[in-house]
NUTIBA-230884 format. One record per residue: x, y, z of N, C-alpha, C in turn; residue number from 1. Coordinates in nm, 2 decimals. Layout:
! residues N
REC X Y Z X Y Z X Y Z NUM .
...
END
This chain:
! residues 125
REC 1.46 -2.78 -5.67 1.50 -2.92 -5.72 1.38 -3.01 -5.72 1 .
REC 1.28 -2.99 -5.63 1.16 -3.08 -5.63 1.08 -3.06 -5.76 2 .
REC 1.08 -2.94 -5.82 1.01 -2.92 -5.94 1.07 -2.99 -6.06 3 .
REC 1.20 -3.02 -6.06 1.28 -3.08 -6.17 1.26 -3.23 -6.16 4 .
REC 1.23 -3.29 -6.05 1.22 -3.44 -6.03 1.11 -3.49 -6.13 5 .
REC 0.99 -3.44 -6.13 0.89 -3.50 -6.22 0.94 -3.49 -6.37 6 .
REC 1.01 -3.38 -6.40 1.05 -3.37 -6.54 1.16 -3.47 -6.57 7 .
REC 1.25 -3.50 -6.48 1.35 -3.61 -6.50 1.28 -3.74 -6.51 8 .
REC 1.18 -3.77 -6.43 1.11 -3.90 -6.44 1.04 -3.91 -6.57 9 .
REC 0.97 -3.81 -6.62 0.91 -3.81 -6.75 1.01 -3.83 -6.86 10 .
REC 1.12 -3.76 -6.85 1.23 -3.77 -6.95 1.28 -3.92 -6.95 11 .
REC 1.31 -3.97 -6.83 1.36 -4.11 -6.82 1.26 -4.21 -6.88 12 .
REC 1.13 -4.19 -6.85 1.02 -4.28 -6.90 1.02 -4.27 -7.05 13 .
REC 1.03 -4.15 -7.10 1.03 -4.13 -7.25 1.15 -4.20 -7.32 14 .
REC 1.27 -4.20 -7.25 1.38 -4.27 -7.31 1.35 -4.42 -7.31 15 .
REC 1.29 -4.47 -7.20 1.26 -4.61 -7.19 1.16 -4.65 -7.30 16 .
REC 1.06 -4.57 -7.32 0.96 -4.60 -7.42 1.02 -4.60 -7.56 17 .
REC 1.11 -4.50 -7.58 1.18 -4.50 -7.71 1.27 -4.62 -7.73 18 .
REC 1.34 -4.66 -7.63 1.42 -4.78 -7.64 1.34 -4.90 -7.67 19 .
REC 1.23 -4.92 -7.60 1.14 -5.03 -7.62 1.09 -5.03 -7.77 20 .
REC 1.05 -4.92 -7.82 1.00 -4.91 -7.95 1.11 -4.94 -8.05 21 .
REC 1.23 -4.89 -8.03 1.35 -4.91 -8.12 1.38 -5.05 -8.13 22 .
REC 1.37 -5.13 -8.02 1.40 -5.27 -8.02 1.29 -5.36 -8.07 23 .
REC 1.17 -5.30 -8.10 1.06 -5.37 -8.14 0.99 -5.45 -8.03 24 .
REC 1.01 -5.41 -7.91 0.95 -5.48 -7.80 0.82 -5.41 -7.77 25 .
REC 0.72 -5.50 -7.75 0.58 -5.44 -7.72 0.59 -5.38 -7.58 26 .
REC 0.51 -5.27 -7.56 0.51 -5.20 -7.44 0.43 -5.27 -7.34 27 .
REC 0.48 -5.29 -7.22 0.40 -5.34 -7.11 0.44 -5.26 -6.98 28 .
REC 0.35 -5.25 -6.89 0.37 -5.18 -6.77 0.33 -5.27 -6.65 29 .
REC 0.42 -5.29 -6.56 0.38 -5.37 -6.44 0.42 -5.52 -6.45 30 .
REC 0.44 -5.57 -6.57 0.49 -5.70 -6.60 0.61 -5.68 -6.69 31 .
REC 0.70 -5.78 -6.70 0.83 -5.76 -6.77 0.84 -5.87 -6.88 32 .
REC 0.85 -5.84 -7.01 0.87 -5.94 -7.11 1.00 -6.02 -7.08 33 .
REC 0.99 -6.15 -7.09 1.11 -6.24 -7.06 1.16 -6.30 -7.19 34 .
REC 1.08 -6.39 -7.25 1.12 -6.46 -7.37 1.00 -6.52 -7.44 35 .
REC 1.02 -6.58 -7.56 0.91 -6.65 -7.63 0.95 -6.80 -7.63 36 .
REC 0.85 -6.88 -7.61 0.88 -7.02 -7.61 0.77 -7.09 -7.69 37 .
REC 0.80 -7.22 -7.73 0.70 -7.30 -7.81 0.65 -7.40 -7.72 38 .
REC 0.51 -7.42 -7.72 0.45 -7.52 -7.64 0.38 -7.62 -7.74 39 .
REC 0.38 -7.75 -7.70 0.32 -7.85 -7.78 0.23 -7.94 -7.69 40 .
REC 0.12 -7.97 -7.74 0.03 -8.06 -7.66 -0.06 -8.13 -7.76 41 .
REC -0.11 -8.25 -7.72 -0.20 -8.32 -7.80 -0.35 -8.30 -7.75 42 .
REC -0.44 -8.28 -7.84 -0.58 -8.25 -7.80 -0.67 -8.29 -7.92 43 .
REC -0.78 -8.34 -7.88 -0.89 -8.37 -7.98 -0.95 -8.24 -8.02 44 .
REC -0.97 -8.22 -8.15 -1.02 -8.09 -8.20 -1.15 -8.11 -8.28 45 .
REC -1.23 -8.21 -8.25 -1.35 -8.23 -8.31 -1.42 -8.35 -8.27 46 .
REC -1.54 -8.38 -8.33 -1.62 -8.50 -8.30 -1.64 -8.57 -8.43 47 .
REC -1.65 -8.71 -8.41 -1.69 -8.79 -8.53 -1.84 -8.78 -8.55 48 .
REC -1.88 -8.84 -8.66 -2.02 -8.84 -8.69 -2.10 -8.91 -8.59 49 .
REC -2.04 -9.00 -8.51 -2.11 -9.07 -8.40 -2.10 -9.00 -8.27 50 .
REC -2.05 -8.88 -8.27 -2.04 -8.80 -8.14 -1.93 -8.83 -8.05 51 .
REC -1.83 -8.91 -8.10 -1.71 -8.94 -8.02 -1.60 -8.84 -8.06 52 .
REC -1.51 -8.81 -7.96 -1.40 -8.72 -7.99 -1.31 -8.78 -8.10 53 .
REC -1.26 -8.70 -8.19 -1.16 -8.74 -8.29 -1.03 -8.77 -8.22 54 .
REC -0.94 -8.85 -8.29 -0.81 -8.88 -8.23 -0.74 -8.74 -8.21 55 .
REC -0.66 -8.74 -8.11 -0.58 -8.62 -8.07 -0.49 -8.58 -8.18 56 .
REC -0.47 -8.45 -8.20 -0.38 -8.39 -8.29 -0.28 -8.30 -8.21 57 .
REC -0.16 -8.30 -8.26 -0.05 -8.22 -8.19 -0.07 -8.07 -8.22 58 .
REC -0.09 -7.99 -8.12 -0.10 -7.85 -8.14 0.03 -7.78 -8.10 59 .
REC 0.08 -7.69 -8.18 0.21 -7.62 -8.16 0.18 -7.47 -8.16 60 .
REC 0.23 -7.40 -8.06 0.21 -7.26 -8.06 0.32 -7.18 -7.99 61 .
REC 0.35 -7.06 -8.03 0.45 -6.98 -7.97 0.37 -6.89 -7.87 62 .
REC 0.44 -6.87 -7.75 0.38 -6.79 -7.65 0.49 -6.70 -7.59 63 .
REC 0.45 -6.58 -7.56 0.54 -6.48 -7.49 0.53 -6.49 -7.34 64 .
REC 0.64 -6.50 -7.27 0.63 -6.51 -7.12 0.65 -6.37 -7.07 65 .
REC 0.56 -6.33 -6.98 0.56 -6.20 -6.91 0.59 -6.23 -6.77 66 .
REC 0.69 -6.18 -6.71 0.72 -6.20 -6.57 0.65 -6.10 -6.48 67 .
REC 0.57 -6.16 -6.39 0.50 -6.07 -6.30 0.57 -6.08 -6.16 68 .
REC 0.61 -5.96 -6.10 0.67 -5.97 -5.97 0.58 -6.04 -5.87 69 .
REC 0.64 -6.14 -5.81 0.56 -6.23 -5.72 0.48 -6.16 -5.61 70 .
REC 0.53 -6.04 -5.57 0.46 -5.97 -5.46 0.33 -5.91 -5.51 71 .
REC 0.30 -5.91 -5.64 0.17 -5.86 -5.69 0.06 -5.94 -5.64 72 .
REC 0.09 -6.07 -5.62 -0.02 -6.16 -5.57 -0.08 -6.24 -5.68 73 .
REC -0.21 -6.26 -5.66 -0.29 -6.35 -5.75 -0.36 -6.26 -5.86 74 .
REC -0.36 -6.31 -5.98 -0.44 -6.25 -6.09 -0.59 -6.27 -6.06 75 .
REC -0.66 -6.16 -6.05 -0.80 -6.17 -6.01 -0.90 -6.13 -6.12 76 .
REC -0.85 -6.06 -6.22 -0.93 -6.01 -6.33 -0.85 -5.96 -6.45 77 .
REC -0.91 -5.97 -6.56 -0.85 -5.91 -6.69 -0.96 -5.82 -6.75 78 .
REC -0.92 -5.70 -6.78 -1.02 -5.61 -6.85 -0.95 -5.56 -6.98 79 .
REC -1.02 -5.50 -7.07 -0.96 -5.44 -7.19 -1.02 -5.50 -7.31 80 .
REC -0.94 -5.50 -7.42 -0.98 -5.55 -7.55 -0.85 -5.60 -7.62 81 .
REC -0.86 -5.62 -7.75 -0.75 -5.67 -7.83 -0.63 -5.57 -7.84 82 .
REC -0.66 -5.44 -7.82 -0.56 -5.34 -7.82 -0.48 -5.32 -7.70 83 .
REC -0.55 -5.34 -7.58 -0.48 -5.32 -7.45 -0.55 -5.40 -7.35 84 .
REC -0.48 -5.48 -7.27 -0.54 -5.56 -7.16 -0.48 -5.50 -7.03 85 .
REC -0.57 -5.50 -6.93 -0.53 -5.46 -6.80 -0.55 -5.58 -6.71 86 .
REC -0.43 -5.62 -6.65 -0.43 -5.74 -6.56 -0.44 -5.69 -6.42 87 .
REC -0.53 -5.74 -6.34 -0.56 -5.69 -6.21 -0.51 -5.80 -6.11 88 .
REC -0.42 -5.76 -6.01 -0.37 -5.86 -5.92 -0.41 -5.81 -5.77 89 .
REC -0.43 -5.91 -5.68 -0.45 -5.88 -5.54 -0.34 -5.94 -5.46 90 .
REC -0.27 -5.87 -5.38 -0.17 -5.92 -5.29 -0.22 -5.98 -5.16 91 .
REC -0.14 -6.04 -5.08 -0.18 -6.10 -4.96 -0.24 -6.00 -4.86 92 .
REC -0.21 -5.87 -4.87 -0.26 -5.77 -4.78 -0.39 -5.70 -4.84 93 .
REC -0.44 -5.75 -4.95 -0.56 -5.70 -5.01 -0.54 -5.58 -5.11 94 .
REC -0.41 -5.54 -5.13 -0.39 -5.43 -5.22 -0.41 -5.48 -5.36 95 .
REC -0.47 -5.40 -5.45 -0.49 -5.43 -5.59 -0.39 -5.35 -5.67 96 .
REC -0.33 -5.42 -5.76 -0.23 -5.36 -5.86 -0.28 -5.39 -6.00 97 .
REC -0.24 -5.31 -6.09 -0.27 -5.34 -6.23 -0.14 -5.35 -6.31 98 .
REC -0.15 -5.41 -6.42 -0.04 -5.42 -6.52 -0.10 -5.41 -6.66 99 .
REC -0.04 -5.34 -6.75 -0.09 -5.31 -6.88 -0.01 -5.38 -6.98 100 .
REC -0.08 -5.45 -7.07 -0.02 -5.53 -7.18 -0.08 -5.47 -7.31 101 .
REC 0.02 -5.42 -7.39 -0.02 -5.36 -7.52 -0.04 -5.47 -7.63 102 .
REC -0.14 -5.46 -7.71 -0.17 -5.55 -7.82 -0.18 -5.70 -7.78 103 .
REC -0.25 -5.74 -7.68 -0.26 -5.88 -7.64 -0.33 -5.96 -7.75 104 .
REC -0.41 -5.90 -7.83 -0.48 -5.97 -7.94 -0.39 -6.01 -8.05 105 .
REC -0.27 -5.97 -8.05 -0.17 -6.00 -8.16 -0.09 -6.13 -8.13 106 .
REC -0.09 -6.18 -8.00 0.00 -6.28 -7.96 -0.06 -6.36 -7.84 107 .
REC 0.00 -6.48 -7.82 -0.04 -6.55 -7.70 0.06 -6.52 -7.59 108 .
REC 0.02 -6.51 -7.47 0.11 -6.48 -7.36 0.08 -6.57 -7.24 109 .
REC 0.18 -6.58 -7.16 0.16 -6.65 -7.03 0.22 -6.55 -6.92 110 .
REC 0.15 -6.53 -6.81 0.20 -6.45 -6.71 0.25 -6.54 -6.60 111 .
REC 0.38 -6.52 -6.57 0.45 -6.61 -6.48 0.49 -6.53 -6.35 112 .
REC 0.44 -6.57 -6.23 0.48 -6.51 -6.11 0.63 -6.54 -6.09 113 .
REC 0.71 -6.43 -6.06 0.85 -6.44 -6.06 0.91 -6.38 -5.93 114 .
REC 0.99 -6.46 -5.85 1.05 -6.40 -5.73 1.13 -6.28 -5.76 115 .
REC 1.13 -6.19 -5.66 1.22 -6.07 -5.68 1.32 -6.07 -5.57 116 .
REC 1.43 -6.00 -5.59 1.54 -5.99 -5.50 1.53 -5.88 -5.40 117 .
REC 1.46 -5.77 -5.44 1.46 -5.65 -5.35 1.33 -5.58 -5.39 118 .
REC 1.27 -5.52 -5.29 1.15 -5.44 -5.31 1.15 -5.32 -5.22 119 .
REC 1.13 -5.20 -5.27 1.11 -5.08 -5.20 0.98 -5.01 -5.23 120 .
REC 0.93 -4.94 -5.14 0.80 -4.87 -5.16 0.82 -4.73 -5.10 121 .
REC 0.80 -4.63 -5.19 0.81 -4.49 -5.14 0.68 -4.42 -5.18 122 .
REC 0.61 -4.37 -5.08 0.49 -4.30 -5.11 0.51 -4.15 -5.13 123 .
REC 0.45 -4.10 -5.24 0.46 -3.96 -5.27 0.33 -3.89 -5.25 124 .
REC 0.33 -3.77 -5.19 0.21 -3.70 -5.16 0.21 -3.56 -5.22 125 .
END
């Protein structure tokens, strides 16, 4: 039975990836897509001929919220490129975790630390 377990896990992961693709959801690992929201803010976007900031303009943009399990800790680094980003987190015990975001160059995101209700950890050797 132990030999079948990895096959079942791979099969289940394949179903999840197929479902994500079928729904048009971008693939992420380690963080969970939540929703898209619109943010608006006023900001000067240039300088006058005299070197003073121009009057503020309202900026409107859509951003996708990715929920990060709070126990991951603090975001300490981002590596990758426009095709894939790896977010690196350090928890309070010094453990480092990664999360993978597909196609970050195609959209704006916000990573939001989110409380969890239950956490289990099982080590495999």
